[in-house]
mmJSON file of the N, C-alpha and C atoms, coordinates in Angstrom:
{"data_MODEL":{"atom_site":{
"group_PDB":["ATOM","ATOM","ATOM","ATOM","ATOM","ATOM","ATOM","ATOM","ATOM","ATOM","ATOM","ATOM","ATOM","ATOM","ATOM","ATOM","ATOM","ATOM","ATOM","ATOM","ATOM","ATOM","ATOM","ATOM","ATOM","ATOM","ATOM","ATOM","ATOM","ATOM","ATOM","ATOM","ATOM","ATOM","ATOM","ATOM","ATOM","ATOM","ATOM","ATOM","ATOM","ATOM","ATOM","ATOM","ATOM","ATOM","ATOM","ATOM","ATOM","ATOM","ATOM","ATOM","ATOM","ATOM","ATOM","ATOM","ATOM","ATOM","ATOM","ATOM","ATOM","ATOM","ATOM","ATOM","ATOM","ATOM","ATOM","ATOM","ATOM","ATOM","ATOM","ATOM","ATOM","ATOM","ATOM","ATOM","ATOM","ATOM","ATOM","ATOM","ATOM","ATOM","ATOM","ATOM","ATOM","ATOM","ATOM","ATOM","ATOM","ATOM","ATOM","ATOM","ATOM","ATOM","ATOM","ATOM","ATOM","ATOM","ATOM","ATOM","ATOM","ATOM","ATOM","ATOM","ATOM","ATOM","ATOM","ATOM","ATOM","ATOM","ATOM","ATOM","ATOM","ATOM","ATOM","ATOM","ATOM","ATOM","ATOM","ATOM","ATOM","ATOM","ATOM","ATOM","ATOM","ATOM","ATOM","ATOM","ATOM","ATOM","ATOM","ATOM","ATOM","ATOM","ATOM","ATOM","ATOM","ATOM","ATOM","ATOM","ATOM","ATOM","ATOM","ATOM","ATOM","ATOM","ATOM","ATOM","ATOM","ATOM","ATOM","ATOM","ATOM","ATOM","ATOM","ATOM","ATOM","ATOM","ATOM","ATOM","ATOM","ATOM","ATOM","ATOM","ATOM","ATOM","ATOM","ATOM","ATOM","ATOM","ATOM","ATOM","ATOM","ATOM","ATOM","ATOM","ATOM","ATOM","ATOM","ATOM"],
"id":[1,2,3,4,5,6,7,8,9,10,11,12,13,14,15,16,17,18,19,20,21,22,23,24,25,26,27,28,29,30,31,32,33,34,35,36,37,38,39,40,41,42,43,44,45,46,47,48,49,50,51,52,53,54,55,56,57,58,59,60,61,62,63,64,65,66,67,68,69,70,71,72,73,74,75,76,77,78,79,80,81,82,83,84,85,86,87,88,89,90,91,92,93,94,95,96,97,98,99,100,101,102,103,104,105,106,107,108,109,110,111,112,113,114,115,116,117,118,119,120,121,122,123,124,125,126,127,128,129,130,131,132,133,134,135,136,137,138,139,140,141,142,143,144,145,146,147,148,149,150,151,152,153,154,155,156,157,158,159,160,161,162,163,164,165,166,167,168,169,170,171,172,173,174,175,176,177,178,179,180],
"type_symbol":["N","C","C","N","C","C","N","C","C","N","C","C","N","C","C","N","C","C","N","C","C","N","C","C","N","C","C","N","C","C","N","C","C","N","C","C","N","C","C","N","C","C","N","C","C","N","C","C","N","C","C","N","C","C","N","C","C","N","C","C","N","C","C","N","C","C","N","C","C","N","C","C","N","C","C","N","C","C","N","C","C","N","C","C","N","C","C","N","C","C","N","C","C","N","C","C","N","C","C","N","C","C","N","C","C","N","C","C","N","C","C","N","C","C","N","C","C","N","C","C","N","C","C","N","C","C","N","C","C","N","C","C","N","C","C","N","C","C","N","C","C","N","C","C","N","C","C","N","C","C","N","C","C","N","C","C","N","C","C","N","C","C","N","C","C","N","C","C","N","C","C","N","C","C","N","C","C","N","C","C"],
"label_atom_id":["N","CA","C","N","CA","C","N","CA","C","N","CA","C","N","CA","C","N","CA","C","N","CA","C","N","CA","C","N","CA","C","N","CA","C","N","CA","C","N","CA","C","N","CA","C","N","CA","C","N","CA","C","N","CA","C","N","CA","C","N","CA","C","N","CA","C","N","CA","C","N","CA","C","N","CA","C","N","CA","C","N","CA","C","N","CA","C","N","CA","C","N","CA","C","N","CA","C","N","CA","C","N","CA","C","N","CA","C","N","CA","C","N","CA","C","N","CA","C","N","CA","C","N","CA","C","N","CA","C","N","CA","C","N","CA","C","N","CA","C","N","CA","C","N","CA","C","N","CA","C","N","CA","C","N","CA","C","N","CA","C","N","CA","C","N","CA","C","N","CA","C","N","CA","C","N","CA","C","N","CA","C","N","CA","C","N","CA","C","N","CA","C","N","CA","C","N","CA","C","N","CA","C","N","CA","C","N","CA","C"],
"label_alt_id":[null,null,null,null,null,null,null,null,null,null,null,null,null,null,null,null,null,null,null,null,null,null,null,null,null,null,null,null,null,null,null,null,null,null,null,null,null,null,null,null,null,null,null,null,null,null,null,null,null,null,null,null,null,null,null,null,null,null,null,null,null,null,null,null,null,null,null,null,null,null,null,null,null,null,null,null,null,null,null,null,null,null,null,null,null,null,null,null,null,null,null,null,null,null,null,null,null,null,null,null,null,null,null,null,null,null,null,null,null,null,null,null,null,null,null,null,null,null,null,null,null,null,null,null,null,null,null,null,null,null,null,null,null,null,null,null,null,null,null,null,null,null,null,null,null,null,null,null,null,null,null,null,null,null,null,null,null,null,null,null,null,null,null,null,null,null,null,null,null,null,null,null,null,null,null,null,null,null,null,null],
"label_comp_id":["UNK","UNK","UNK","UNK","UNK","UNK","UNK","UNK","UNK","UNK","UNK","UNK","UNK","UNK","UNK","UNK","UNK","UNK","UNK","UNK","UNK","UNK","UNK","UNK","UNK","UNK","UNK","UNK","UNK","UNK","UNK","UNK","UNK","UNK","UNK","UNK","UNK","UNK","UNK","UNK","UNK","UNK","UNK","UNK","UNK","UNK","UNK","UNK","UNK","UNK","UNK","UNK","UNK","UNK","UNK","UNK","UNK","UNK","UNK","UNK","UNK","UNK","UNK","UNK","UNK","UNK","UNK","UNK","UNK","UNK","UNK","UNK","UNK","UNK","UNK","UNK","UNK","UNK","UNK","UNK","UNK","UNK","UNK","UNK","UNK","UNK","UNK","UNK","UNK","UNK","UNK","UNK","UNK","UNK","UNK","UNK","UNK","UNK","UNK","UNK","UNK","UNK","UNK","UNK","UNK","UNK","UNK","UNK","UNK","UNK","UNK","UNK","UNK","UNK","UNK","UNK","UNK","UNK","UNK","UNK","UNK","UNK","UNK","UNK","UNK","UNK","UNK","UNK","UNK","UNK","UNK","UNK","UNK","UNK","UNK","UNK","UNK","UNK","UNK","UNK","UNK","UNK","UNK","UNK","UNK","UNK","UNK","UNK","UNK","UNK","UNK","UNK","UNK","UNK","UNK","UNK","UNK","UNK","UNK","UNK","UNK","UNK","UNK","UNK","UNK","UNK","UNK","UNK","UNK","UNK","UNK","UNK","UNK","UNK","UNK","UNK","UNK","UNK","UNK","UNK"],
"label_asym_id":["A","A","A","A","A","A","A","A","A","A","A","A","A","A","A","A","A","A","A","A","A","A","A","A","A","A","A","A","A","A","A","A","A","A","A","A","A","A","A","A","A","A","A","A","A","A","A","A","A","A","A","A","A","A","A","A","A","A","A","A","A","A","A","A","A","A","A","A","A","A","A","A","A","A","A","A","A","A","A","A","A","A","A","A","A","A","A","A","A","A","A","A","A","A","A","A","A","A","A","A","A","A","A","A","A","A","A","A","A","A","A","A","A","A","A","A","A","A","A","A","A","A","A","A","A","A","A","A","A","A","A","A","A","A","A","A","A","A","A","A","A","A","A","A","A","A","A","A","A","A","A","A","A","A","A","A","A","A","A","A","A","A","A","A","A","A","A","A","A","A","A","A","A","A","A","A","A","A","A","A"],
"label_entity_id":["1","1","1","1","1","1","1","1","1","1","1","1","1","1","1","1","1","1","1","1","1","1","1","1","1","1","1","1","1","1","1","1","1","1","1","1","1","1","1","1","1","1","1","1","1","1","1","1","1","1","1","1","1","1","1","1","1","1","1","1","1","1","1","1","1","1","1","1","1","1","1","1","1","1","1","1","1","1","1","1","1","1","1","1","1","1","1","1","1","1","1","1","1","1","1","1","1","1","1","1","1","1","1","1","1","1","1","1","1","1","1","1","1","1","1","1","1","1","1","1","1","1","1","1","1","1","1","1","1","1","1","1","1","1","1","1","1","1","1","1","1","1","1","1","1","1","1","1","1","1","1","1","1","1","1","1","1","1","1","1","1","1","1","1","1","1","1","1","1","1","1","1","1","1","1","1","1","1","1","1"],
"label_seq_id":[1,1,1,2,2,2,3,3,3,4,4,4,5,5,5,6,6,6,7,7,7,8,8,8,9,9,9,10,10,10,11,11,11,12,12,12,13,13,13,14,14,14,15,15,15,16,16,16,17,17,17,18,18,18,19,19,19,20,20,20,21,21,21,22,22,22,23,23,23,24,24,24,25,25,25,26,26,26,27,27,27,28,28,28,29,29,29,30,30,30,31,31,31,32,32,32,33,33,33,34,34,34,35,35,35,36,36,36,37,37,37,38,38,38,39,39,39,40,40,40,41,41,41,42,42,42,43,43,43,44,44,44,45,45,45,46,46,46,47,47,47,48,48,48,49,49,49,50,50,50,51,51,51,52,52,52,53,53,53,54,54,54,55,55,55,56,56,56,57,57,57,58,58,58,59,59,59,60,60,60],
"pdbx_PDB_ins_code":[null,null,null,null,null,null,null,null,null,null,null,null,null,null,null,null,null,null,null,null,null,null,null,null,null,null,null,null,null,null,null,null,null,null,null,null,null,null,null,null,null,null,null,null,null,null,null,null,null,null,null,null,null,null,null,null,null,null,null,null,null,null,null,null,null,null,null,null,null,null,null,null,null,null,null,null,null,null,null,null,null,null,null,null,null,null,null,null,null,null,null,null,null,null,null,null,null,null,null,null,null,null,null,null,null,null,null,null,null,null,null,null,null,null,null,null,null,null,null,null,null,null,null,null,null,null,null,null,null,null,null,null,null,null,null,null,null,null,null,null,null,null,null,null,null,null,null,null,null,null,null,null,null,null,null,null,null,null,null,null,null,null,null,null,null,null,null,null,null,null,null,null,null,null,null,null,null,null,null,null],
"Cartn_x":[5.721,6.135,6.604,7.344,7.854,6.714,5.721,4.562,3.844,3.71,3.041,3.792,5.127,5.92,5.723,5.652,5.457,4.099,3.073,1.736,1.714,2.418,2.475,3.114,4.194,4.858,3.923,3.176,2.251,1.152,0.61,-0.453,0.093,1.364,1.974,2.044,2.4,2.485,1.104,0.086,-1.285,-1.7,-1.375,-1.701,-0.993,0.266,1.01,0.351,-0.131,-0.796,-2.097,-2.815,-4.056,-3.752,-2.695,-2.294,-1.928,-1.194,-0.803,-2.043,-3.01,-4.235,-4.996,-5.096,-5.782,-5.104,-3.768,-3.047,-3.26,-3.23,-3.421,-4.841,-5.823,-7.204,-7.305,-6.694,-6.756,-6.047,-4.892,-4.174,-4.969,-5.699,-6.523,-7.676,-8.235,-9.319,-8.818,-7.563,-7.01,-7.235,-6.519,-6.661,-8.005,-8.605,-9.844,-9.577,-10.471,-10.239,-11.079,-11.498,-12.396,-11.66,-10.361,-9.648,-8.214,-7.41,-5.99,-5.775,-6.658,-6.47,-6.659,-7.684,-7.911,-6.769,-6.235,-5.132,-3.899,-3.638,-2.494,-2.703,-3.936,-4.23,-4.06,-4.517,-4.438,-2.992,-2.135,-0.714,-0.097,-0.443,0.095,-0.35,-1.606,-2.131,-1.417,-1.266,-0.596,0.864,1.497,2.896,3.021,2.046,2.091,1.941,1.045,0.889,2.19,2.832,4.071,5.167,5.252,6.295,6.021,4.746,4.391,4.838,4.609,4.949,6.454,7.228,8.68,9.206,8.61,9.046,8.801,7.659,7.368,8.351,8.715,9.666,11.014,11.434,12.726,12.7,11.571,11.529,11.283,10.753,10.447,11.687],
"Cartn_y":[8.864,7.812,6.571,6.793,5.656,4.916,5.677,5.057,4.135,4.595,3.803,2.498,2.567,1.355,0.38,0.909,0.034,-0.648,0.134,-0.443,-1.522,-1.278,-2.248,-3.545,-3.43,-4.621,-5.38,-4.632,-5.271,-6.02,-5.408,-6.072,-7.301,-7.234,-8.41,-9.558,-9.232,-10.273,-10.865,-10.016,-10.493,-11.418,-11.028,-11.875,-13.212,-13.188,-14.429,-15.325,-14.71,-15.503,-16.095,-15.332,-15.847,-17.033,-16.896,-17.995,-19.224,-19.0,-20.104,-20.812,-20.033,-20.619,-21.396,-20.818,-21.508,-22.828,-22.794,-24.01,-25.091,-24.702,-25.706,-26.275,-25.424,-25.907,-26.913,-26.562,-27.459,-28.776,-28.701,-29.93,-30.781,-30.126,-30.883,-31.572,-30.893,-31.492,-32.645,-32.579,-33.637,-33.362,-34.088,-33.901,-34.427,-33.789,-34.33,-35.676,-36.624,-37.973,-38.235,-37.157,-37.342,-37.865,-37.622,-38.134,-37.648,-38.241,-37.87,-36.434,-35.946,-34.576,-33.576,-33.814,-32.922,-33.01,-34.218,-34.377,-33.621,-33.687,-32.954,-31.455,-30.979,-29.563,-29.168,-30.041,-29.788,-29.653,-30.611,-30.552,-29.255,-28.88,-27.643,-26.432,-26.443,-25.32,-25.186,-26.317,-26.288,-25.878,-26.389,-26.03,-24.537,-23.981,-22.55,-21.737,-22.176,-21.49,-21.521,-22.69,-22.829,-21.947,-21.879,-21.054,-19.574,-19.189,-17.813,-17.487,-18.421,-18.185,-18.054,-18.939,-18.86,-17.577,-17.163,-15.92,-14.753,-14.76,-13.688,-13.707,-14.9,-14.999,-14.422,-14.694,-14.176,-12.66,-12.098,-10.664,-9.849,-10.456,-9.683,-9.456],
"Cartn_z":[-2.38,-3.306,-2.543,-1.447,-0.678,0.02,0.468,1.12,0.144,-1.103,-2.127,-2.367,-2.388,-2.574,-1.431,-0.205,0.944,0.869,0.483,0.381,-0.703,-1.793,-2.881,-2.393,-1.635,-1.116,-0.174,0.632,1.568,0.822,-0.231,-0.984,-1.7,-2.143,-2.762,-1.764,-0.504,0.516,0.776,0.801,1.019,-0.112,-1.359,-2.505,-2.381,-1.939,-1.751,-0.719,0.373,1.411,0.893,0.076,-0.515,-1.419,-2.248,-3.129,-2.309,-1.218,-0.346,0.192,0.669,1.194,0.135,-1.066,-2.162,-2.48,-2.538,-2.894,-1.838,-0.555,0.49,0.441,0.12,-0.008,-1.146,-2.295,-3.451,-3.162,-2.457,-2.149,-1.169,-0.243,0.697,-0.034,-1.041,-1.806,-2.669,-3.05,-3.881,-5.351,-6.166,-7.606,-8.077,-9.084,-9.646,-10.316,-10.095,-10.611,-11.857,-12.538,-13.679,-14.901,-15.004,-16.168,-16.215,-17.072,-17.142,-17.614,-18.503,-18.986,-17.842,-17.013,-15.878,-14.874,-14.701,-13.754,-14.237,-15.543,-16.102,-15.917,-16.195,-16.012,-14.549,-13.661,-12.224,-11.778,-12.223,-11.872,-12.376,-13.612,-14.162,-13.363,-12.907,-12.146,-10.809,-10.107,-8.805,-8.98,-10.054,-10.298,-10.591,-11.325,-11.626,-10.349,-9.462,-8.18,-7.392,-7.362,-6.602,-7.186,-8.516,-9.123,-8.865,-8.877,-8.54,-7.125,-6.208,-4.811,-4.632,-5.273,-5.118,-5.751,-6.877,-7.505,-6.561,-5.866,-4.917,-3.755,-3.294,-2.188,-2.593,-3.824,-4.268,-4.4,-4.836,-5.094,-3.835,-2.785,-1.577,-0.728],
"occupancy":[1.0,1.0,1.0,1.0,1.0,1.0,1.0,1.0,1.0,1.0,1.0,1.0,1.0,1.0,1.0,1.0,1.0,1.0,1.0,1.0,1.0,1.0,1.0,1.0,1.0,1.0,1.0,1.0,1.0,1.0,1.0,1.0,1.0,1.0,1.0,1.0,1.0,1.0,1.0,1.0,1.0,1.0,1.0,1.0,1.0,1.0,1.0,1.0,1.0,1.0,1.0,1.0,1.0,1.0,1.0,1.0,1.0,1.0,1.0,1.0,1.0,1.0,1.0,1.0,1.0,1.0,1.0,1.0,1.0,1.0,1.0,1.0,1.0,1.0,1.0,1.0,1.0,1.0,1.0,1.0,1.0,1.0,1.0,1.0,1.0,1.0,1.0,1.0,1.0,1.0,1.0,1.0,1.0,1.0,1.0,1.0,1.0,1.0,1.0,1.0,1.0,1.0,1.0,1.0,1.0,1.0,1.0,1.0,1.0,1.0,1.0,1.0,1.0,1.0,1.0,1.0,1.0,1.0,1.0,1.0,1.0,1.0,1.0,1.0,1.0,1.0,1.0,1.0,1.0,1.0,1.0,1.0,1.0,1.0,1.0,1.0,1.0,1.0,1.0,1.0,1.0,1.0,1.0,1.0,1.0,1.0,1.0,1.0,1.0,1.0,1.0,1.0,1.0,1.0,1.0,1.0,1.0,1.0,1.0,1.0,1.0,1.0,1.0,1.0,1.0,1.0,1.0,1.0,1.0,1.0,1.0,1.0,1.0,1.0,1.0,1.0,1.0,1.0,1.0,1.0],
"B_iso_or_equiv":[0.0,0.0,0.0,0.0,0.0,0.0,0.0,0.0,0.0,0.0,0.0,0.0,0.0,0.0,0.0,0.0,0.0,0.0,0.0,0.0,0.0,0.0,0.0,0.0,0.0,0.0,0.0,0.0,0.0,0.0,0.0,0.0,0.0,0.0,0.0,0.0,0.0,0.0,0.0,0.0,0.0,0.0,0.0,0.0,0.0,0.0,0.0,0.0,0.0,0.0,0.0,0.0,0.0,0.0,0.0,0.0,0.0,0.0,0.0,0.0,0.0,0.0,0.0,0.0,0.0,0.0,0.0,0.0,0.0,0.0,0.0,0.0,0.0,0.0,0.0,0.0,0.0,0.0,0.0,0.0,0.0,0.0,0.0,0.0,0.0,0.0,0.0,0.0,0.0,0.0,0.0,0.0,0.0,0.0,0.0,0.0,0.0,0.0,0.0,0.0,0.0,0.0,0.0,0.0,0.0,0.0,0.0,0.0,0.0,0.0,0.0,0.0,0.0,0.0,0.0,0.0,0.0,0.0,0.0,0.0,0.0,0.0,0.0,0.0,0.0,0.0,0.0,0.0,0.0,0.0,0.0,0.0,0.0,0.0,0.0,0.0,0.0,0.0,0.0,0.0,0.0,0.0,0.0,0.0,0.0,0.0,0.0,0.0,0.0,0.0,0.0,0.0,0.0,0.0,0.0,0.0,0.0,0.0,0.0,0.0,0.0,0.0,0.0,0.0,0.0,0.0,0.0,0.0,0.0,0.0,0.0,0.0,0.0,0.0,0.0,0.0,0.0,0.0,0.0,0.0],
"pdbx_formal_charge":[null,null,null,null,null,null,null,null,null,null,null,null,null,null,null,null,null,null,null,null,null,null,null,null,null,null,null,null,null,null,null,null,null,null,null,null,null,null,null,null,null,null,null,null,null,null,null,null,null,null,null,null,null,null,null,null,null,null,null,null,null,null,null,null,null,null,null,null,null,null,null,null,null,null,null,null,null,null,null,null,null,null,null,null,null,null,null,null,null,null,null,null,null,null,null,null,null,null,null,null,null,null,null,null,null,null,null,null,null,null,null,null,null,null,null,null,null,null,null,null,null,null,null,null,null,null,null,null,null,null,null,null,null,null,null,null,null,null,null,null,null,null,null,null,null,null,null,null,null,null,null,null,null,null,null,null,null,null,null,null,null,null,null,null,null,null,null,null,null,null,null,null,null,null,null,null,null,null,null,null],
"auth_seq_id":[1,1,1,2,2,2,3,3,3,4,4,4,5,5,5,6,6,6,7,7,7,8,8,8,9,9,9,10,10,10,11,11,11,12,12,12,13,13,13,14,14,14,15,15,15,16,16,16,17,17,17,18,18,18,19,19,19,20,20,20,21,21,21,22,22,22,23,23,23,24,24,24,25,25,25,26,26,26,27,27,27,28,28,28,29,29,29,30,30,30,31,31,31,32,32,32,33,33,33,34,34,34,35,35,35,36,36,36,37,37,37,38,38,38,39,39,39,40,40,40,41,41,41,42,42,42,43,43,43,44,44,44,45,45,45,46,46,46,47,47,47,48,48,48,49,49,49,50,50,50,51,51,51,52,52,52,53,53,53,54,54,54,55,55,55,56,56,56,57,57,57,58,58,58,59,59,59,60,60,60],
"auth_comp_id":["UNK","UNK","UNK","UNK","UNK","UNK","UNK","UNK","UNK","UNK","UNK","UNK","UNK","UNK","UNK","UNK","UNK","UNK","UNK","UNK","UNK","UNK","UNK","UNK","UNK","UNK","UNK","UNK","UNK","UNK","UNK","UNK","UNK","UNK","UNK","UNK","UNK","UNK","UNK","UNK","UNK","UNK","UNK","UNK","UNK","UNK","UNK","UNK","UNK","UNK","UNK","UNK","UNK","UNK","UNK","UNK","UNK","UNK","UNK","UNK","UNK","UNK","UNK","UNK","UNK","UNK","UNK","UNK","UNK","UNK","UNK","UNK","UNK","UNK","UNK","UNK","UNK","UNK","UNK","UNK","UNK","UNK","UNK","UNK","UNK","UNK","UNK","UNK","UNK","UNK","UNK","UNK","UNK","UNK","UNK","UNK","UNK","UNK","UNK","UNK","UNK","UNK","UNK","UNK","UNK","UNK","UNK","UNK","UNK","UNK","UNK","UNK","UNK","UNK","UNK","UNK","UNK","UNK","UNK","UNK","UNK","UNK","UNK","UNK","UNK","UNK","UNK","UNK","UNK","UNK","UNK","UNK","UNK","UNK","UNK","UNK","UNK","UNK","UNK","UNK","UNK","UNK","UNK","UNK","UNK","UNK","UNK","UNK","UNK","UNK","UNK","UNK","UNK","UNK","UNK","UNK","UNK","UNK","UNK","UNK","UNK","UNK","UNK","UNK","UNK","UNK","UNK","UNK","UNK","UNK","UNK","UNK","UNK","UNK","UNK","UNK","UNK","UNK","UNK","UNK"],
"auth_asym_id":["A","A","A","A","A","A","A","A","A","A","A","A","A","A","A","A","A","A","A","A","A","A","A","A","A","A","A","A","A","A","A","A","A","A","A","A","A","A","A","A","A","A","A","A","A","A","A","A","A","A","A","A","A","A","A","A","A","A","A","A","A","A","A","A","A","A","A","A","A","A","A","A","A","A","A","A","A","A","A","A","A","A","A","A","A","A","A","A","A","A","A","A","A","A","A","A","A","A","A","A","A","A","A","A","A","A","A","A","A","A","A","A","A","A","A","A","A","A","A","A","A","A","A","A","A","A","A","A","A","A","A","A","A","A","A","A","A","A","A","A","A","A","A","A","A","A","A","A","A","A","A","A","A","A","A","A","A","A","A","A","A","A","A","A","A","A","A","A","A","A","A","A","A","A","A","A","A","A","A","A"],
"auth_atom_id":["N","CA","C","N","CA","C","N","CA","C","N","CA","C","N","CA","C","N","CA","C","N","CA","C","N","CA","C","N","CA","C","N","CA","C","N","CA","C","N","CA","C","N","CA","C","N","CA","C","N","CA","C","N","CA","C","N","CA","C","N","CA","C","N","CA","C","N","CA","C","N","CA","C","N","CA","C","N","CA","C","N","CA","C","N","CA","C","N","CA","C","N","CA","C","N","CA","C","N","CA","C","N","CA","C","N","CA","C","N","CA","C","N","CA","C","N","CA","C","N","CA","C","N","CA","C","N","CA","C","N","CA","C","N","CA","C","N","CA","C","N","CA","C","N","CA","C","N","CA","C","N","CA","C","N","CA","C","N","CA","C","N","CA","C","N","CA","C","N","CA","C","N","CA","C","N","CA","C","N","CA","C","N","CA","C","N","CA","C","N","CA","C","N","CA","C","N","CA","C","N","CA","C","N","CA","C","N","CA","C"],
"pdbx_PDB_model_num":[1,1,1,1,1,1,1,1,1,1,1,1,1,1,1,1,1,1,1,1,1,1,1,1,1,1,1,1,1,1,1,1,1,1,1,1,1,1,1,1,1,1,1,1,1,1,1,1,1,1,1,1,1,1,1,1,1,1,1,1,1,1,1,1,1,1,1,1,1,1,1,1,1,1,1,1,1,1,1,1,1,1,1,1,1,1,1,1,1,1,1,1,1,1,1,1,1,1,1,1,1,1,1,1,1,1,1,1,1,1,1,1,1,1,1,1,1,1,1,1,1,1,1,1,1,1,1,1,1,1,1,1,1,1,1,1,1,1,1,1,1,1,1,1,1,1,1,1,1,1,1,1,1,1,1,1,1,1,1,1,1,1,1,1,1,1,1,1,1,1,1,1,1,1,1,1,1,1,1,1]
}}}
């Protein structure tokens, strides 16, 4: 049971690193300039990623 918990924590860290990489890629690409609605969606998406990451940091 303890081994399973450790593996779960490790996979959570891997998921966090993947999210971090995705966010940095998206920030490097920049916001889509197609329109204000897409920009609002983009900001919300990046903010959701950031909140997910901070939540993971607090729980680890």
